[in-house]
N, C-alpha and C positions, 0 to 999 in steps of 0.2 A: 206232595206225593204225586209224581207224574205217573201216567199209565205205562210208560216205557222208560224205565230208569237208564237203560243202556244207551238208548238214542238221545235222551236228554243230556247225559254226560258227554256224548260224542259231539252234539251240536254246541254245547257250551264250550268245549275245547276249540272248535272252529271259531266261535265268536271271540274268544280270548285273543286270537291272532288279528282281529279286526278292530278291537276297541282297547282303550287304555285300562279300563277297570270295570268289573262287574260286581256290584253290591247286591246282596240278597237279604231280604227281611222275612223271617219266619212268622207266619200268622196262623192262628186257628188252633184247634184241638188236636190235630194230627200232623205233627211236624216231623219230617224225616231229616235228622241233622246231617246224615252222611250225604244226602242229595244236595242240601244247601252248600256243603263244602265242595262238592263236585262242580257246582255251578259258579261259585264265587271265585274271584281272582285270587283270593288269599283268605285263610281263616279269619283274619282281622276284619274282613269285609262282610261277615255274616252277623246279622243283628236280630233282635227281637223287638216286637212292637212296644215293649216296656222299656226300651233302651234308646229312645229317640235322641237323647243328648249325644250319644256316640255317633250318630249320623253326621254330626258336624265334622267329624274326622274326614268323611267322604266329601262332604260339601266343600270343605276348605281346599281339597285337591281339584275339585271340578270347576268352581267359579270363584271369582274374587268379590265376595260380598261381605267378608268378615272385616269389621273394623278393628276388633281385638279378639284374639283367640288364644286359649291356653289349654294344654292337655295335662291332666293330673293323673299320675300313676299311683296316687295314694289310695290303696285299697286294703281293707282288713278282711281276710278270708278265714272264717272259722270252719274247720273240717271236723265233722262228727261221724265216727265210724260205729255202726251197729255191730256189737259182738255178742248179741243175745243168743239164747239156746235155739231159736227158730232159724238162725242163719246157718246154712250148711258150710262145711269146710271149703267146698268149691266156690260158693258165693263169697265167702270171706276173703279167699285168696284173690278173686277177681276184683273185689273192692280195694284191696291193698295195691294191686297192680294199677288200678285206675287212679288212685291217689298219687302213686309214683309218677304216672304219666303227666298228671296235671302239674305237679311240682317241677318236673323236668321242663315243661313247656313255659314256665313263668320266666318272662324276660326282664321283669322289673322288681326282683326280689331284693330290696335294700331298705335302708333306714327311711328314705323319703318316698319309697315306692310301695310295693306289696309286702304286707305283713301276714304271717300265717300262724294259726294255732291249731293244735290237733288234740281231740278229745274222743274217748270211747264211751259208749253207754250200753249197759246190759241190765243187771240187777242193781247197779250203781253207776255213777259217772266218775270217770278217771281222766284227769288232765295229763296228757302225754307231753305237751309242749305249750307254753304260754304264748300269747300273741306277741310276735316280734322278738321272741327269745333268741332266735338265731336266723341269719339270712343265708347260711351255708346249705345248699341243696343236699349235699351228701349227708350232713348231720340230720337234717329233717327226715330224709328218706330212711336213715338208719333207725331213728326213733320210731317211725311208722312200721318198719320191718320187724321191730321187736315186739309189736303188739300181738297178742294171741287171742283167740276166740274164747269166750267165757264158757266154762264147762257146766255152769249152774243150770239145773233143770227147772223149767217153768217159773223162772223168776225174771222179771223185767221191769223197767221203768216205763211209765206211760209218756207219750209224746208231749203232753202239756208240761210235764216235769222237765223234760229236755229243753223245751222252749223257754221256760222260766229260768233255767240255768244259763242259757245263752244270753238272755236279757240281763240277768244280775251279775254273772261272773265273767262273761266274755266282753260284751259291748258296753258295759257300764263300769269297767274298772279303769285304772290309770293307764293301762297299756293301750286302750282303744279310744281314749278321750281325745281324739284328733279329728280334724275335718277329713274324712275319707269315705269312699264308697264301701259299703259293708255287705258281705256275702256270708250266708250260712249254707254250707254244702253238707247234706246228709246222705251218707252211703248206707243203704239198707235194701231189703227185698220187698218193702211195701207192707210188711206184716206186723209192724210195730203197732201196738194197741193204744187206743184213747180211752181213758177211764171216764172222763167227763167231757162230752162234746162241747158244751158251752164254755168250759174253762179252756179247752184246747183252742177254740175259735177266738176267745179273748186274748190268750197269750200270743197266738199267731198274728192277730190284728195289731197288738202292741208292737211286735217286732217290725211289721210292715210299716206302721206309722212312724217308726224310728228310722225308716229308710233301709231296712235289712232286706236284701234280695235272697229269697229262700230257693235253693236248688236241691233236687232229689236225684240221686244216681242209683238206679237199680241194677244189680248184678246177678247174672245167672239166668237159667231158663225158667225156673219156677218162681216168678215174681208176681206180686199183686199190683197191677197197674193202677187200679183205683186207689189203693193205699198210697202209692207214690204221688198221685195227682192231688190228693187231699192235703199233702204237706206243702205244696208249692203255691205261689201266687198266680202263676201263669203256666199253662201246660208246655210252653216252650222250654221251661226250666226243668222238664223231666227228661233224663237221659237213661239209656239202657246200654249195658256192656255185657257181651257174651264172648265165648271163645271164637264165635264165627264173625263177630263185628269188630272192626278195627277200633283201637282206642282213640284214634285221631278225631272221632266225632266229638270228643270232649274239648278239642282245641277251640271250639266256638267260645268257650268260657273266657279265653284270653282277651277277646275283644270286649266282652262284658266287663272285664276288670278295669278297663281304661275309661276315664271320664273326661270328655271334651266339652268345653264350654265356650260359646262365642256370643258376642254382641253383634247381631246381624244388622247391617245397614245396607242401603241401596235404594234405587229408585226404579 
């Protein structure tokens, strides 16, 4: 967060004419994703401190130190959409739009690349699409667009139940038993409840130990930021979408979906 975002964007634009590439790493508890995008040469050049492996993508372009490098597009992305009673219609529609944007931006949606599943949660959990069921963007978006907000009053699942479902039904079934980077994207307003804090922390720790990157996307004006932060591993993984903010701040996720691995040699 610079003190003058307009000047920062203008100076970054000038710098882009002088250098080959600008990579940006988001650090700390207050990350402004849009400003990172304004500074970087490309959304794929924006990284988090928890994604150091992806920095090899930049390193490989800057210096010849890599003895052997490979880039894997194998990523399992589990999308969970909160349709509970406390989600307003406006928030729900923004969440759906955000999911559509993320799907549209996926460049490696195929058998050996990115796999996607879509699930909703309110008073129960409903699978809309299994992991890797289809790689057709229009089909995926059509399934998402058919989801409606739950009309149930004051009935909801607790987050620890959602995390347990993700562990048992998403990343531990035959669709996801492959070597791939794993993401859980939760679209909510931060007001999802926790019944047992210890159980919640335990389920969250299990997912993280299994290599699942947890991302929270809050939509609308009336969101609980603390509620979003408690869901994720790192505050860099908290995103906010409103009518006034462009959806392209979510494009940073595309660089997170790519996994580069190198054996570094050199003297």
